[in-house]
C-alpha positions as a Markdown table, in Angstrom:
| # | Residue | x | y | z |
|---|---|---|---|---|
| 1 | Met | 25.3 | -1.3 | 20.5 |
| 2 | Asp | 25.2 | 1.9 | 18.6 |
| 3 | Phe | 24.6 | 5.0 | 20.6 |
| 4 | Ile | 24.1 | 7.0 | 17.4 |
| 5 | Pro | 21.7 | 5.3 | 14.9 |
| 6 | Thr | 22.8 | 4.9 | 11.3 |
| 7 | Val | 19.7 | 6.7 | 10.1 |
| 8 | Leu | 20.7 | 9.8 | 12.2 |
| 9 | Ile | 24.2 | 9.8 | 10.9 |
| 10 | Lys | 23.0 | 9.7 | 7.3 |
| 11 | Ser | 20.3 | 12.3 | 7.7 |
| 12 | Cys | 22.7 | 14.8 | 9.4 |
| 13 | Gln | 25.8 | 14.2 | 7.4 |
| 14 | Thr | 27.1 | 17.8 | 7.6 |
| 15 | Val | 27.0 | 17.8 | 11.4 |
| 16 | Phe | 28.5 | 14.4 | 11.8 |
| 17 | Ala | 31.2 | 14.8 | 9.1 |
| 18 | Asp | 32.9 | 17.5 | 11.2 |
| 19 | Leu | 32.7 | 15.5 | 14.4 |
| 20 | Ile | 34.0 | 12.3 | 12.8 |
| 21 | Ala | 36.8 | 14.2 | 11.1 |
| 22 | Thr | 37.8 | 15.7 | 14.4 |
| 23 | Leu | 37.7 | 12.3 | 16.1 |
| 24 | Ala | 39.7 | 10.7 | 13.3 |
| 25 | Asn | 42.4 | 13.4 | 13.3 |
| 26 | Leu | 42.7 | 13.1 | 17.1 |
| 27 | Phe | 43.0 | 9.3 | 17.0 |
| 28 | Phe | 45.5 | 9.4 | 14.1 |
| 29 | Ser | 47.7 | 12.1 | 15.7 |
| 30 | Glu | 47.7 | 10.3 | 19.1 |
| 31 | Gly | 48.2 | 6.9 | 17.6 |
| 32 | Thr | 45.4 | 5.4 | 19.8 |
| 33 | Phe | 42.0 | 4.0 | 19.2 |
| 34 | Pro | 39.5 | 4.2 | 22.1 |
| 35 | Ser | 38.6 | 0.8 | 23.6 |
| 36 | Ile | 34.9 | 1.7 | 23.5 |
| 37 | Phe | 35.1 | 1.4 | 19.7 |
| 38 | Lys | 37.0 | -1.9 | 19.9 |
| 39 | Thr | 34.1 | -3.9 | 21.4 |
| 40 | Ala | 31.5 | -5.8 | 19.3 |
| 41 | Val | 28.3 | -7.6 | 20.0 |
| 42 | Val | 28.7 | -11.2 | 18.8 |
| 43 | Thr | 25.4 | -13.0 | 17.8 |
| 44 | Pro | 25.3 | -16.7 | 16.8 |
| 45 | Arg | 23.4 | -17.3 | 13.6 |
| 46 | Leu | 22.4 | -20.7 | 12.0 |
| 47 | Lys | 24.5 | -21.4 | 9.0 |
| 48 | Lys | 21.6 | -23.0 | 7.1 |
| 49 | Ala | 17.9 | -22.8 | 7.5 |
| 50 | Gly | 16.6 | -26.1 | 8.9 |
| 51 | Ser | 19.9 | -27.0 | 10.7 |
| 52 | Asp | 19.7 | -28.5 | 14.1 |
| 53 | Pro | 19.6 | -25.5 | 16.5 |
| 54 | His | 20.9 | -27.6 | 19.4 |
| 55 | Ser | 24.2 | -28.3 | 17.7 |
| 56 | Pro | 26.9 | -25.6 | 18.2 |
| 57 | Glu | 28.7 | -26.5 | 14.9 |
| 58 | Asn | 25.6 | -25.3 | 13.0 |
| 59 | Tyr | 26.2 | -21.7 | 14.1 |
| 60 | Lys | 28.4 | -19.0 | 12.8 |
| 61 | Pro | 29.4 | -15.9 | 14.8 |
| 62 | Ile | 28.2 | -12.5 | 13.5 |
| 63 | Ser | 30.1 | -9.6 | 14.9 |
| 64 | Asn | 28.4 | -6.2 | 15.0 |
| 65 | Leu | 30.7 | -3.2 | 15.5 |
| 66 | Asn | 29.8 | 0.4 | 16.3 |
| 67 | Asn | 29.0 | 2.6 | 13.2 |
| 68 | Ile | 31.5 | 5.3 | 14.2 |
| 69 | Ser | 34.2 | 2.6 | 14.6 |
| 70 | Lys | 33.5 | 1.3 | 11.0 |
| 71 | Ile | 33.7 | 4.8 | 9.6 |
| 72 | Leu | 37.0 | 5.5 | 11.4 |
| 73 | Glu | 38.4 | 2.1 | 10.2 |
| 74 | Arg | 37.6 | 3.1 | 6.6 |
| 75 | Leu | 39.2 | 6.5 | 7.0 |
| 76 | Phe | 42.4 | 4.8 | 8.4 |
| 77 | Leu | 42.4 | 2.3 | 5.6 |
| 78 | Ala | 42.1 | 5.0 | 3.0 |
| 79 | Arg | 45.0 | 6.9 | 4.5 |
| 80 | Ile | 47.3 | 4.0 | 5.1 |
| 81 | Gln | 46.6 | 2.4 | 1.7 |
| 82 | Gln | 47.6 | 5.6 | -0.1 |
| 83 | His | 50.8 | 5.8 | 1.9 |
| 84 | Ile | 51.7 | 2.2 | 1.4 |
| 85 | Thr | 51.1 | 2.2 | -2.4 |
| 86 | Thr | 53.2 | 5.3 | -2.9 |
| 87 | Cys | 56.1 | 3.9 | -0.8 |
| 88 | Ala | 59.3 | 2.9 | -2.7 |
| 89 | Asn | 59.3 | -0.5 | -1.1 |
| 90 | Phe | 55.7 | -1.4 | -2.2 |
| 91 | Asn | 55.4 | -4.5 | -4.4 |
| 92 | Gln | 52.1 | -4.8 | -6.1 |
| 93 | Phe | 52.5 | -8.6 | -6.2 |
């Protein structure tokens, strides 16, 4: 699913940091998130080893998102969380 492997992103952080920051700022300023980053690959996995593999209720869905999508999601969360917690109407309970 990932067109850029995690190993490459980690090994070239200085290059990808600028690109991801540009993408994030563009998405935040436009208020949109590209549909290519909204898709996931869902893989069924057995809940317990030794379960009956022919019974659908013994499976749980595992959703794998794109790495860039995960990074952008964390950036958004960091921004919105800071904004919400400093808002006068925020109730910590």
